[in-house]
C-alpha positions in Angstrom: -68.5 3.2 13.6 -66.2 6.0 15.5 -64.1 5.6 18.7 -63.0 8.6 20.5 -60.6 8.8 23.5 -60.5 12.2 25.7 -57.5 13.4 27.5 -56.2 16.3 29.1 -58.2 16.4 32.3 -57.1 17.1 35.8 -56.9 19.4 38.6 -56.4 23.0 38.3 -56.5 26.1 40.2 -59.5 28.8 39.6 -58.3 31.2 37.0 -56.1 28.3 35.3 -56.3 26.5 32.0 -56.5 23.4 30.5 -56.6 21.7 26.9 -58.8 18.5 26.3 -58.3 16.7 23.2 -60.4 14.2 21.9 -58.9 11.8 19.2 -61.0 10.0 16.7 -60.7 6.8 14.8 -62.6 4.2 12.7 -64.6 6.5 10.5 -64.2 9.6 8.6 -63.8 12.4 11.2 -64.4 15.2 9.2 -68.0 14.5 8.2 -69.0 14.6 11.8 -70.2 17.6 13.8 -68.0 17.2 17.2 -69.4 18.3 20.4 -67.9 18.8 24.1 -70.6 18.0 26.8 -70.0 18.1 30.5 -71.8 16.4 33.5 -71.2 17.7 37.0 -72.3 15.7 40.0 -76.1 15.6 40.7 -76.7 17.6 37.4 -77.8 16.8 33.7 -75.5 16.5 30.9 -74.8 19.8 29.4 -73.9 20.7 26.0 -70.9 23.0 26.3 -69.2 23.7 22.6 -69.8 22.6 19.1 -67.8 22.8 16.0 -69.7 21.5 12.7 -68.1 19.4 9.8 -67.8 23.0 8.4 -66.2 24.5 11.0 -68.8 26.6 12.6 -68.8 27.1 16.3 -71.2 27.6 19.3 -71.0 27.7 22.8 -73.1 27.7 25.9 -73.4 31.1 27.3 -71.6 30.1 30.5 -68.3 29.4 28.7 -68.4 32.2 26.2 -64.9 34.1 25.9 -63.6 31.4 28.2 -63.3 28.4 26.1 -62.3 27.5 22.6 -63.5 24.7 20.5 -61.2 23.7 17.5 -60.8 20.6 15.5 -57.7 19.4 13.5 -59.2 16.7 10.7 -55.9 15.9 9.5 -55.3 14.5 13.0 -58.7 13.2 13.7 -58.8 15.3 17.0 -60.9 18.0 18.4 -59.7 20.4 20.8 -61.3 22.2 23.7 -59.1 25.1 25.1 -60.2 26.1 28.6 -59.3 29.3 30.5 -60.2 31.6 33.3 -61.4 28.1 34.7 -64.2 28.6 37.6 -65.1 25.8 40.1 -68.5 25.3 38.5 -66.5 24.5 35.4 -66.0 20.9 37.5 -67.2 18.1 35.9 -66.9 15.1 33.7 -66.1 16.2 30.1 -67.3 14.0 27.3 -66.4 14.1 23.4 -69.2 13.5 21.3 -69.4 12.9 17.1 -72.9 13.3 15.6 -74.1 12.9 12.1 -77.5 12.5 11.2 -78.9 9.5 13.4 -75.4 8.7 14.8 -74.0 9.6 18.0 -70.5 8.3 19.4 -69.3 9.0 22.9 -65.9 9.0 24.3 -65.2 7.6 28.1 -65.3 10.8 29.7 -62.5 12.8 31.5 -62.5 14.6 34.9 -62.0 18.3 35.0 -61.8 19.5 38.7 -61.4 23.2 39.5 -60.3 23.9 43.3 -57.8 25.7 45.0 
């Protein structure tokens, strides 16, 4: 079992930056692929960024070049650095830990990009 707690969301102006953190506890963090999803009002949940247990990363096209996912296995934490934020990045951002048939979710953190 893995417990995930996100932090770092908030209100930011267009063009600004935020760094989200997701702290994990309860299991062996390093074996999980870690993902960030987001869900905007009235839209389906969208996979934003992936970092595998081996450190490979991938991003949805809309955030490539602006967002960076990273992990610190010593701290059991995954990060999402978000730069050049746009109003369309406004959503609740969720951390996900995935391994085989196992999926664990955090409670989400709100990111609002507005002037």
